[in-house]
N, C-alpha and C positions, 0 to 999 in steps of 0.2 A: 504494499499500500504506499503510495507516494504522499509525503507530507505536503501541506499547503505552503505556508511560509513564503509565498511568492510575491504578494503585494499587500500594501496597506492602502485602503481606500476610504475616503470620507466625503460626504457632501454636506455643506453647511450654507445656511442662508445668512447673509450679512446685510444689515440695514445701512448700506452705503453703496454709492454708484461704483461700477467697475473701474473707473479711472482712479478713484480713491483706494480701492482694494488693491489694485495693481501696484500703486506706490508703496502700500503697506507690506507687500510681499517681495518687493524688488529693491527697495532703496535702504542703504545701511542705517540711516537715521531712524527709519520706521521699524526695520527688523529688530533693532536693539530694544524696542519698546515691548515686544511680545515674545521674542524667541531667544537669540543668543545674547550674551553679555556684551559682545562687540562684534562688529561686522565690517569687513573691508572688501568691497566688490563694486564693480561697475556693471550695471545691468545691460550688457550688450553681448550678443553671441560671440563666443570664443574667449571672453574675458575670464581671467582666473582671479581668485581672491580667497578669502578665508572667513570663517566665523569662529568665534571664541566663546567657550563656556568657562566661566570662572573669571577671576581678576586677570585681565590681560597682562599685567606686570608680574604676575606670580609664575614661578616655574611649574606650579601644579595646574595651571590653566590647560584646557584641552583646546588645541587649535586644529580646526578641521578645514583642509583645503577644499575648494569647490571650483567648478568650471561651469560658466553659463553656456547653455546650449541654444536656448530660444528665448527671445525677449520680444514679444508682440503685444505692446500695450494697446488697449487695456484688456486683451483677451487671454494671453498665455505667457507663463514664465516657467522655464524648465532649467534645472541645473543638475549636475552630478556632484556628489560629495563623498569624501573618503576619510576614514579615521586614521589608517595606519600607513598610508603611502602618500606621495605627492608626485605629480599632480593627479587630480581625479580623471581617470580615463574610463572607457567602456568596459574594460576587463577588471578594474579594481575598485569600483565605486557603486554607489546606489543612485538611482535616478529619481528625482523629485519633480513632479509636474503639478502646476496650479493652472487649472482652466477656469476662466471667469465668464459667466453667462448672465446677461441682464435678466432680472427677475422682478417685475413690478418696479418699485422704487429702489430696489436693492440689487444684490448680486448673489447668484448661486455659485459657490466656490466648489469645484470638484478637485479634490486633492488625491494624489496617488504617489506612492513610493514603491519602486520595484528594484529588482536586482539582487535580492537576498540569496536565492538559490544559485545564481550565476557566479557568486563569489567563490564557490567551491569549498565552502566551510564544511567541516564535519557536522553531523546532525545536531549534536548538543550545542555547538557554537552557533549554528544557524538558528536554532530555536531560541537561544538566549538573545542573540542580536535582534531577531524579529520582535520578540516580546519587549525588549528595551525600547525599540523604536515605536511600537504601538503605545506603550506607556508614555513616551515622550510626546508624541503627537496628540495623545488624549489630553495631555497637560497644556501644550502650547497652542493648538488650534483654537480652543475656546478663547484664549487670550487674544489671538488674532481677531476673532469675531468681535469681541468687546472693544478692542482698540480701534479697529476700522469703523465700527458703528459710531464711536465717540468722535472720530475725525469727520465722518460723513454728516454728523448732526451740526457741525459748526456752520454759522451763517456765512 
């Protein structure tokens, strides 16, 4: 029997226009408000950067390289990120896709992270990494919704 652990997918409604949500998911100053402690990236295809979890000046901080694959405002933002190697490539990283669809006065955000099985991890490592990412996105995506809605409500 084959294990799933292939992708994490969520759909969220956000009370903000797609252009606002796009900025929240693609620009460092907004990313820092809901996800990493620091972000250094330019949201253009081919750009490389990093996000940091923890105090960026501490040796204990986790710096995660990423590569932007698609930047199509206000519809789609896609990047690869990798914890243990640099740079993030097709063979060593996970793929994160944010698709934004206008929905009434807001946005339907379709989130997907894939590439877990493709990493070639042994079963226990695969399962642990997958569950860590599920837990992380379950924490951070609601923060994205709240933050973007707050920005979208500004006059």
